[in-house]
N, C-alpha and C positions, 0 to 999 in steps of 0.2 A: 520823691526821693530820686536823686540822680545815681544811677548804677554805674560804677566805674568799669570800663572795659579791661583795664589792666590791674593785675594783682589778684590775690585770692580772696581777700575780704571785700565783698561788693559794696560796702557802705563807707569805706574810708578812702580819703584822697591819697594820691601818690605823687611821684616826680621822676628825672633821668639824664646821660652823656655817652661818648662812643670812641672806638679806636680801630683795631685791626681784626681781620677774620682769623679765627683759630681753627685749624683742621681737625675734624673729628675722626673717630675710628669706626669704620663700618664693619659689618659682618653679622653672622648669626649669633643667637644667644649663647652665652658661655656659662659653664658651671661655676658656681661660687661668686657670681657678680653681686654687687650691692648698690643701694640707692645713691651712695656718694659718687660712684663711677659715672652715673648718668646725670645727676643734678649738679655735680661739682660743689657740693655743700662745704667741703673743707678747703676750697681754693678761693683766692680773691678773683673770682670769675664774674663775667658779665655778658650780657647779650642784648640785642635789640630786635624787635619784631615789627613787621610792617603790615599795613592794611590799606587798600585803595590807593596804592602807589606812594604812600608816605609812612614815616615812622609813627607807629601807634603806641609804642611803649618800650620800656627798658627795665632791666633788672640787674642787680648786683648782689653777690654773696660777700659778706664780711665776716670771716671767722673770728670768734672771740676767744676760743680755746680749742683744745683737741676734740671736744664733744659738743661745742656750742657755736652756732653761726646765725647771723641775721641776714635776711634777704629783704632788699628794698625794691619796690616796684614804682614806676612813675613815668612822667612825661619827659622825653629827652630834652625838651626846650626849657624845662624848669627843674634841672638837676642841681644839687641833690635834693631829694624829698625829705620830709621829716618822718616818713613812714617806714617802718621796718618790722618784719615778723621775726620772732625769736624761736629757733628750733634747737632742741637738745637731744643728743643721742643718749638713750637710756637702754642699755643692753641690746635686745633684739629689735628695738623700736627707735624711730625718730619721732619725738613728741613736740607738740606745739604748746609753748608756755604762754604765749600771748603776742602782742605787738604794741609798738609805740606810734603815736601820731596825735595831731591836734594838741601837742604840748603835754601829753600825759601817757600813761601806760595802761593797757587793757589786758587783764589776766584772763586766760581761758581755763575753766575747770569743768570737768565732766561730772554728770550725775549717773550716767549709764552709757556704756559702750558695748557694742556687739560686733562679732565677726562671723562671716559666713562665706559661702561659695560665690562664684562670679555672677550668679543670678540673684544674689542677696537672699538666698534660701539657706536652710539648715543653720540659722543664726543661734549663737550662744552668747550670753553676757560674760565679759571677761574683766570689766573694770567698772567701778561705781564712784570713783573719786580721782583727783589728780589732773595733770595736764592731759590734753587730748593725744591719744595714740594716732599719729597722722599717717604713717606708712611703715611697713616692715623694712628693716635695714637690709637684710639679705633678701634678694629677689627670688621668690618661689617660682616654680615652673608652671604653676596654675594661677589663674586670676583669683582674687578674693574681694569680699565686700566688707566695708567698715561703716558702722552707724554710730554716731555720737550725739548725745543730748547733754546740755549743760548750761552754764552761765558765763557771761562775759562781764567783768566788773571794771568800770572806769575808775582808776585809782584816784584821780583828782576830785571826783564828786561822790564816789560810792554808788553811782547809778549802775543798776544791774540789768542786763539784757539776756533774754533766753535765746538759745540757738539750737538748731538741729543740723547735722552735717552727714550726708551719705556719700561715700566714695566707693568706686569700683576700680581696682588696680589690675591692669592686664600685663602679662609677661612680655619680655622683649620680642619685637617683631621688626622687619624691615620698614623703613619710613623714608619719605622724600617730601620736599616742598618745592616751590618754583625757584628757589634760590640755591638749595642744597640737596643733593641726591645721594643715594647709596648709604644711608645711615641706619642705625638701629635705635628704636625708641621703646620706652615703656609708656603706657597710656593711663591717665587718670581721668575717670569721669566723676564729676562731683555735682551735688545739689545742695545749696546752702539756704537755710531758712532762719529767720530771726524775727523779733518783735521790737526792733530798735525804734521804729516810728509809732508804735502802739504799745507802750509799756503796760505790762499786766495782762495783755490780750494774748490769744494763741499766736504761735509763730506762723509766718507765711513765707512762701517760696520767694526768693530773691534772685537766685542764679542757678542755671544748669549749663554745664559746659564740659567739653573734652579738652584735656591738655596733653600734648606729647612731649616727652623729655628725652633728649638724645644723648646716647652714650658718648662720653668724652667732650661733649659740647655744653649741655645744660638745659635750662628751663625754656619753656614756650617755643619749642621747635614748631609746633602748630597749636593753635587754639581755635576751637570751634564752639562758639556760644550758641545755645539754643533758646535760652530764656534769660532776660525778659524780651529779647529780640534776637533774630539771627544775625550773627557777626562772626567774622573769622580773621585771623592774622597768621603770619608765617615769619619765622626767624630769618634774618638776613645776615647778621654778623654776630660773632662771639669773640671775646678777648679776655686776657688776664690783666688786671690792673695793679 
């Protein structure tokens, strides 16, 4: 299986395009901040990240309503992609409903979700059905861990894939990369597991990585992948389309 370096679902292909640099807002963490201020979820926003001296990937948010937005990830040379993840704001949470790609839609439904501290300890179950609770909308001052297990259903065929997803979200902190300095980021560490290639078998690890999301700029400020191999990228430009 080819693991995609761009995008948050490691087993789906993606695609990308570019324009001007958008200045970010630097500084310490502020009270009352939310995920939208960092990700730019509600804006027609975009960014491009580079690795080994060349563009490695691109993303764009496409708002569908005041509470729903799609993010596409892909290759800048093959933009636009047919791949997009659908996120929905539901009260205190941003939830992942699923994604489209390969000419169909994939729904994400959990069977168990837990939340705990930044060490993934003191876990408690808080959901056993519905879309995945992906990230808290209001950014807390302390880090937290989310664990989700469930199924992905390919709508065109009815094929069901089991998945497991662990995330650790860290509070705002100063961040810089080789192209942009003096910013503030929240960090997501994630580990993705599934049995896409071995239906009916136990899920296996497919991806471990850090992603830094910059206030006022957006996604993929820095990506450090640890598994299946070491790889990193850094954002070079952001824009509104």
